[in-house]
C-alpha positions in Angstrom: -44.2 -83.9 0.2 -46.8 -84.8 -3.1 -49.6 -86.1 -1.8 -50.6 -89.5 -3.1 -53.6 -91.0 -4.6 -54.7 -94.7 -5.3 -56.4 -94.5 -8.8 -58.9 -97.5 -9.5 -56.1 -98.6 -12.7 -53.7 -99.8 -10.3 -56.0 -102.0 -8.1 -59.0 -103.3 -10.5 -59.5 -106.5 -8.9 -61.0 -104.6 -5.7 -63.9 -103.0 -5.1 -64.0 -99.5 -3.1 -64.1 -100.2 0.5 -61.4 -102.9 -0.3 -59.3 -100.1 -2.1 -59.9 -97.2 0.5 -58.6 -99.8 2.7 -55.4 -100.4 0.4 -54.8 -96.9 -0.1 -54.6 -96.2 3.8 -52.4 -98.9 4.4 -50.0 -98.1 2.1 -50.1 -94.1 3.1 -52.1 -92.7 0.4 -54.2 -89.9 1.5 -56.9 -90.3 -1.6 -58.6 -92.4 -3.9 -59.9 -92.0 -7.2 -63.4 -93.9 -7.3 -64.2 -94.9 -10.9 -68.1 -94.6 -11.3 -68.5 -94.6 -15.0 -67.1 -96.1 -17.7 -67.4 -93.1 -19.9 -71.3 -93.0 -21.2 -74.3 -92.6 -18.4 -76.5 -94.9 -20.8 -73.9 -97.7 -20.4 -73.0 -100.5 -17.5 -72.4 -99.1 -14.5 -70.2 -100.1 -11.8 -71.9 -101.7 -9.2 -71.2 -98.5 -6.6 -73.0 -96.4 -8.8 -76.3 -98.7 -8.3 -75.9 -100.6 -4.6 -76.7 -97.9 -1.3 -75.1 -100.9 0.3 -72.1 -101.2 -1.7 -72.0 -97.0 -1.1 -72.5 -96.7 2.6 -69.6 -99.4 3.1 -67.3 -97.3 1.1 -68.3 -93.6 3.0 -68.2 -95.8 6.4 -64.7 -97.0 5.3 -64.0 -93.0 4.2 -64.4 -92.0 7.3 -62.9 -94.6 9.7 -59.3 -94.4 7.8 -59.3 -90.6 7.1 -58.3 -91.1 3.0 -60.3 -88.5 1.1 -61.6 -89.1 -2.6 -59.6 -86.7 -4.9 -61.9 -87.5 -8.6 -64.3 -89.6 -9.6 -64.1 -91.1 -13.2 -65.2 -90.8 -15.9 -67.2 -88.8 -18.0 -66.6 -89.1 -21.5 -68.0 -86.7 -24.1 -69.2 -87.7 -27.5 -71.5 -86.5 -30.7 -74.2 -88.2 -28.9 -73.4 -87.1 -25.6 -76.3 -85.4 -23.5 -74.7 -84.0 -20.8 -77.8 -83.9 -18.2 -77.6 -87.6 -18.3 -74.2 -87.5 -16.0 -76.6 -86.1 -13.4 -76.4 -89.2 -11.3 -73.3 -89.6 -11.7 -72.4 -85.8 -10.2 -74.6 -86.2 -7.2 -72.6 -90.0 -6.0 -69.8 -88.3 -6.6 -70.4 -85.5 -4.2 -72.0 -87.5 -1.8 -68.7 -89.4 -1.6 -66.8 -85.9 -1.2 -64.8 -85.9 -4.7 -63.3 -82.9 -5.4 -62.8 -83.6 -9.1 -64.4 -85.2 -12.3 -62.5 -86.4 -14.7 -63.5 -86.6 -18.3 -62.9 -87.1 -21.5 -63.1 -85.9 -24.9 -64.1 -87.9 -28.3 -65.9 -85.8 -30.4 -64.4 -83.9 -33.1 -66.2 -80.9 -33.7 -64.6 -78.3 -31.2 -67.5 -76.3 -31.3 -69.9 -78.7 -30.4 -67.5 -80.2 -28.1 -66.9 -76.9 -25.6 -70.8 -75.9 -25.6 -70.8 -79.8 -24.2 -67.9 -79.1 -21.7 -69.0 -75.9 -20.5 -72.5 -77.9 -19.9 -70.6 -80.2 -17.8 -68.7 -77.6 -16.0 -71.7 -75.9 -14.8 -73.3 -79.2 -14.2 -70.1 -79.9 -12.0 -70.4 -76.5 -10.4 -74.0 -77.1 -8.8 -72.4 -80.0 -6.8 -68.8 -77.8 -6.1 -66.5 -79.6 -8.3 -64.0 -79.0 -10.6 -63.9 -80.7 -14.0 -60.6 -82.2 -15.2 -60.1 -82.7 -18.7 -57.4 -85.4 -19.6 -56.1 -85.7 -23.0 -55.6 -89.3 -24.8 -53.7 -89.8 -27.8 -56.4 -91.9 -29.7 -59.3 -89.2 -29.1 -60.4 -86.0 -30.3 -57.8 -84.5 -27.1 -55.2 -85.9 -27.8 -52.6 -83.1 -26.3 -52.0 -81.3 -23.7 -51.9 -78.3 -26.6 -55.4 -79.4 -27.5 -56.8 -79.7 -23.8 -55.2 -76.0 -23.7 -56.9 -74.7 -26.3 -60.5 -76.5 -24.9 -59.8 -74.6 -21.7 -59.5 -71.5 -22.8 -62.3 -71.6 -25.4 -64.6 -73.0 -22.6 -63.6 -70.6 -20.2 -65.0 -72.0 -16.9 -63.0 -71.6 -13.8 -63.7 -75.1 -12.6 -61.8 -76.7 -15.4 -58.5 -78.1 -15.3 -56.5 -80.3 -17.4 -55.6 -83.9 -16.0 -51.8 -85.0 -17.0 -51.6 -88.3 -17.4 -47.4 -89.0 -17.6 -48.3 -91.8 -20.0 -50.1 -89.6 -22.3 -48.2 -87.0 -22.1 -45.2 -88.7 -23.5 -46.8 -90.9 -26.3 -48.3 -87.3 -27.2 -45.1 -86.2 -27.7 -45.6 -83.4 -25.0 -43.2 -80.8 -24.3 -42.3 -79.2 -21.0 -42.3 -75.8 -22.7 -45.4 -76.2 -23.5 -46.4 -76.2 -19.4 -44.6 -73.4 -18.5 -46.7 -71.5 -20.7 -50.2 -72.6 -19.3 -51.5 -71.4 -15.4 -50.6 -73.8 -12.9 -54.0 -73.3 -11.4 -54.8 -75.2 -14.5 -53.1 -78.6 -12.9 -54.7 -79.9 -9.7 -52.9 -83.6 -9.8 -51.7 -85.7 -12.0 -51.8 -89.2 -12.8 -48.4 -90.4 -12.2 -46.7 -93.9 -14.0 -44.1 -94.8 -15.8 -43.9 -97.0 -19.5 -40.8 -98.5 -21.8 -39.0 -96.0 -23.6 -40.0 -97.5 -26.8 -43.1 -98.2 -27.9 -45.2 -98.6 -30.9 -47.5 -95.5 -31.9 -50.6 -97.2 -32.9 -53.7 -97.4 -31.3 -54.2 -101.0 -30.1 -50.7 -101.0 -28.7 -51.3 -97.2 -27.0 -54.3 -98.5 -25.4 -52.9 -102.0 -24.5 -50.2 -100.1 -21.9 -52.8 -97.4 -20.9 -55.7 -100.2 -19.4 -53.3 -103.2 -18.7 -49.3 -102.7 -18.5 -47.9 -99.6 -17.3 -44.6 -99.9 -15.0 -43.8 -98.5 -11.7 -42.3 -94.4 -11.5 -38.7 -94.9 -12.2 -39.0 -98.2 -13.9 -39.0 -97.0 -17.6 -38.0 -94.4 -20.2 -40.7 -91.5 -19.2 -38.8 -88.2 -17.5 -41.3 -88.3 -14.7 -38.6 -86.1 -12.7 -38.6 -83.4 -15.2 -41.8 -83.6 -15.6 -43.0 -82.8 -12.1 -40.4 -79.9 -12.1 -42.4 -78.6 -14.9 -45.9 -78.7 -13.2 -46.8 -77.0 -9.8 -44.9 -78.2 -6.8 -46.8 -80.5 -4.2 -49.5 -81.4 -6.3 -51.4 -84.7 -5.8 -50.0 -87.6 -7.6 -52.9 -90.3 -8.4 -50.9 -93.6 -8.8 -52.6 -94.4 -12.2 -50.2 -97.9 -12.7 -52.3 -101.4 -14.3 -50.0 -104.0 -14.2 -52.1 -107.0 -15.2 -49.3 -109.5 -15.8 -47.8 -108.5 -12.3 -51.1 -108.8 -11.0 -51.5 -112.2 -11.5 -48.8 -113.4 -9.0 -49.1 -110.1 -6.3 -51.5 -109.1 -4.1 -53.2 -105.7 -4.6 -51.4 -104.3 -1.4 -48.1 -105.6 -2.1 -48.3 -103.5 -6.1 -49.5 -100.5 -4.4 -47.3 -100.8 -1.8 -44.6 -101.0 -4.3 -46.1 -97.9 -6.6 -46.2 -95.7 -3.0 -42.4 -96.2 -2.6 -41.3 -96.1 -6.3 -43.7 -92.6 -6.6 -42.2 -91.3 -3.8 -38.7 -91.3 -4.3 -39.3 -89.7 -8.0 -41.1 -87.2 -6.5 -38.2 -86.7 -3.8 -35.8 -86.7 -6.9 -38.0 -83.8 -8.2 -37.4 -81.3 -5.3 -33.9 -81.6 -5.1 
């Protein structure tokens, strides 16, 4: 059975200790922790600046047995100074995170590959992987863009974070995944979304960060996608449901997400 991880965007109203508790109560093996909003010079979440909150989070991880799958997000832009991400990796490593999620919004591929190589080297100092997430409205917009960048950078600790929504909205095809090494895919972000959608950035962004659907409730071929990826990889539940969250508590939403993910995963294995 695929291990499950509870990602930040599913329960953004919870602080990290409560996220861990809800993950454990609903049967998740891991959590994803949001340590940056993308830029090391921007406003930082409290967990990056509050040692008491970090100790509380570590305590809940130890008590529940839940582990940290990934820390997010390191975004590479034309102005990025990679060394400024060092505190991000130090905190992520202290939590035992295995992966750092990175996005790329720099159209200069030579500069981007150099910066991404630096980021991987910084991650390697902390025994961490970097997972490059392609996002349709950014410079690395598709799984083929991400694959080209992984090949160009050539670092052994660089892989691809495949988000089901982004794969679908970027026009990804299962045949493309067959040409990529399975080791590039350490986990995937699982969600669903309506079959009909608007291609403009504002609409894509709104769905991505506010209104996704539970697996099996939309139009994405999740069963086919899971069959195209390595068997039993962790599934990170990234399912923001802003409207539903106004009336349904976090734990109930996560329980629904877990049940839906298990149904889809079971269907993919038949």
